[in-house]
Steps between C-alpha positions, in 0.01 A plus 500: 500500500553677161697822560385644169307824585232611264404863524175682537491803266381835654607829351824354366578352840604140577324410818692206644543402858761551630667644186328800348617726223372753247631551154479729198215398265743442212725250684302178433471586123874577489596163657273322253655684207853420636390143566677488838462466877668707765688317774606692809683394810411648844727380781297702747180307422690174420340464156571458138199651322389451143284775359317399182243651266157331543352693212523858364365650813618290793801332663541173695766437764673187613713535818716213616676483833883487509735588787628860437505485119728757328678457167305339208667360190360342184636291217229486233690270269535238767158567654668585836419737784718556804429671830740608775351444848605536859762222493455324171459543127210315341507406133173422320413339163196588293265233375211616279352148488486472876355843515212401271408209724576656839259302720372790706425720196515308175500706182575827679882543482727536200822438695595324818837547671590200717789491748782286365819597682575663841841653571556528881701820507455597858390863599720692248250788450501431124359789305518497115488162327549411136547209262824525303708301256395140466217552751742575781353702793671824603391687820598806695611373843442814705611358833846396363533801266549296183335365190464121522404193310299221652664170586398143575793469737528836684265764624634724225791542265645857482504627138600865552580724792528881485872601502457712816365190702803339663341200674220253409310535831132524605499875563291661227785749463375703199149371452562362158150448365465499121654360182447561134565208267659511154559195281406271784746646753482779764632821352402780735417505878346754738584549870417762758868598548856380466557432864701209642373474853188352659191663353695821424231597245256600774693810594380715203269273310341746259818659362768233448355252252720369218502309172797264432619373163589134549727493201729779619423486882449875482229708672342676200230691691491616861304715741170328410188487711453129592549350155314177425417271205770581234382364160634511150223580243624523133858526638402804708538491879200597702445487871278624778589760764278381777540792740397751231248297303686536171566279205829600344698414191879491552771587254756231597784689334457837676319400814225755438135412492163625390175477698243318276206525741453603858249309709373614841602193701768250588581318177668154484466211252423542132467304178477612139251313282486631139469881541364492854694520821334356815641664823439393855380758756539444871343654811770598746490398860496813719666314784786369279848615609600498131192620319310703761740791483475546123336816367331262260321329793220761497416432136567126506170423666384224254627197314423359157621509142550796265507424132715734283503517126875516466529666150312804629559483874126533565294314761284245326328359807523423866396231753468603861468259791251603777590226747746223584776590259727788619848420367587360156841374410497369149284510183506241238285457186382161384463528123248308291292409810191670618401247773801331656513303825783412732520245780718533807656235709293575805190318376494145354346602171827483306565145626197382299661600173731274298707618207704273274687581184207378292192542712335664807254360757292611788473232772153379570360597837442197728141459595 
């Protein structure tokens, strides 16, 4: 059964069962103008979702099922996409020719990401994921409090460990969660504290967050409210303070920061495409031992995507989920594609596709 979900347009609302969302009228036109598709991961719903412009007035969604998807990484030059899941990292390759002749919907898609490699990492609680130099995959291994690279021989290879972590053990000691890449290598990292004991970050989770410079091994910012998603845009360091709903710009020399925009909600996951920053918004679980006690929990009552025009710090649009999607981890933009598809390894669809260095084929169905 095709998982592509086509919407019914009613007062700028996408009516999709079970996924429903509403969006600002200008969002479809903006995505068309930017010539891109939004990809979001929601571990709570177990989906990677593509949000694409159908025309100037409407969107279309394509959710695919994956086990607890979190970090999303893209390598446009190599046509690669990677996804961190519950106990594995999946790597996909794009084939536009296979997309054109996709048997279930020929002539519909302009990209098709097919699973090529699976790294069996085990349950490492991988958060941020990124392609680096020579296509190498870097990931934040939250369970073992380190940044890792993937391996064909081991569950992971430690690349960097915070200087205050004394042992490489599965204790999630500081809740290391984010990394900012520079020149193909991790440069900055975020964590909830600098503790060195089992889940020490839970004690005062909204006030002890830090940013670490990987070149100097120094903590350059501290006392942050649950920092997530550090990113370098034009050599400036930005990150999200989830517990206060703030996007901040950090002066890496002084440790001071400016609030660029404040959003009423739990922010996590962002991606800059041209001048527009796409930020994930999550609905907090009231019964969560970590999130339920936050002051933000009252305002964080919906999930979706906020689009910020970064040069001015103004809100350019918003997508709000009405059902199914409560928590978003990562946001990724697929450039130069307004109708991509992706196949998981759960169904057999991907096994019907054949890619060689010179040609592509879809296997004929047996009668």
